[in-house]
N, C-alpha and C positions, 0 to 999 in steps of 0.2 A: 649591532646591538640585538640582544636575545629578548624575546617577549614570550610570555605564556598567554595564549589566547583561548578563552572558554566561552561556550555559549550552548543554549538549548535550541534544538530544531523547532521550528514553527509547525503547527498542524499541517499547513500546506506542503511544506518540505518533507514532513514524515510521510504523508500520502504519496508523494512523488518517489520517495525512496522505497516505499513498500511495493509500488507499482513496477519499480525497476531495481529489484534487489541485488542484481549482480554489477550494477554500475558503480564504479569506484568513486567515492567522495574524495579519496586521497588525491587522485589526479586533478580533480577540480580545484582543490585547496593548493596543490603544488603549483598549478598554472597561474593562479592569482597572486601567490607569493613571489613566484619568479618574475611576473609582469611588473612587480614592485621593486625588482632588483634584489630580492632576497632569496632565502633558501628555507624550505620546509625541513626542519630538523627531525621532528617526530609528530605523529598524530595518533590520538587514541579516542575511542568512543567512550562516553560516559553514560551512566544511568542514575546517578544519585538524585538529581533534581529534574528528572525527566530525560528522555533521550537527548544526548548532546555530544559535544566534541570538545577535546582539549588538544591544542597544538603548541609546539614549541617552534618559534620561527626566529630566523636571524636576518635582520634588515640593516643595510648600511646607514640608512636615513631614518631616524627615530620617528619622523612624521608619517612614514609609510605604514606603520602599524596601525594607527588610527584610520588611515585611508583605507586599508584592507578591511578593517572593521566596518566602516561606514558603507562600503560597497556591499558586503554580505548582508548587513541588516537592511539596507535599502531594497535589496533584491528580494526580501521576505524570507530568507533562508534560516536565519538565527534570531533569537531574542535573548535577552539577559546576558549580553556579551560583556565580558571583562577582559582588560588588558593588564598584564602586570609586567613591568620591566624586570628582567632578570640581570644579575650581575655576575660575571665570572670572578673567580677568586683573585685574579690579577686586578681587575677593576675595583673590587672591594679594598685591596691594599691601598690603592690610590685614593679612594673615598676616606679611608681612615687617616691618611697622611694629611689630607685637606682638613679633616675635622680637627686635628690637632692645631692647625694654624688658626682656625676661627674660635676655637674653644675659649680662649681668654677674653673675647669680646662679648660673650653671652652672659646675661644676668638672668638666672632662674627666678621663678616667681617667688616673692618673699626675700630675695637675696639682695 
C-alpha cells in the first residue's frame, strides 16, 4: 500500500543537518522504511511550511506507515507529520465497484 508521508524538520534536526550537510537523509529514511518491510519509492525536500520532507512509501502492512511516523516523531526529527493513503488506478476501480454495491443502502440528508 502506498502512502504519502510529509513533515517538517524540528529545530534540533535542522541543526544536526546543518552540522552534517553531506549526510544523506535519504539513506536514513530508506533504512527505516525497509525495516518495516516496505520500499521508499521517492523522497523530496520541501520548503513551503518550513524545511521538510515528502516521501512516497510502499508498505505491505498498512499499520507500518503510522509505526514509521511514530518512530520518526518520537525521535524528535519531524513535526506536523501527515500520512495520506494513496490508491493505484487498479485499486480505485475496485473501490468504485464496491461503492456501486453499497450505494442503494445510503440515504442522504433530507432524503
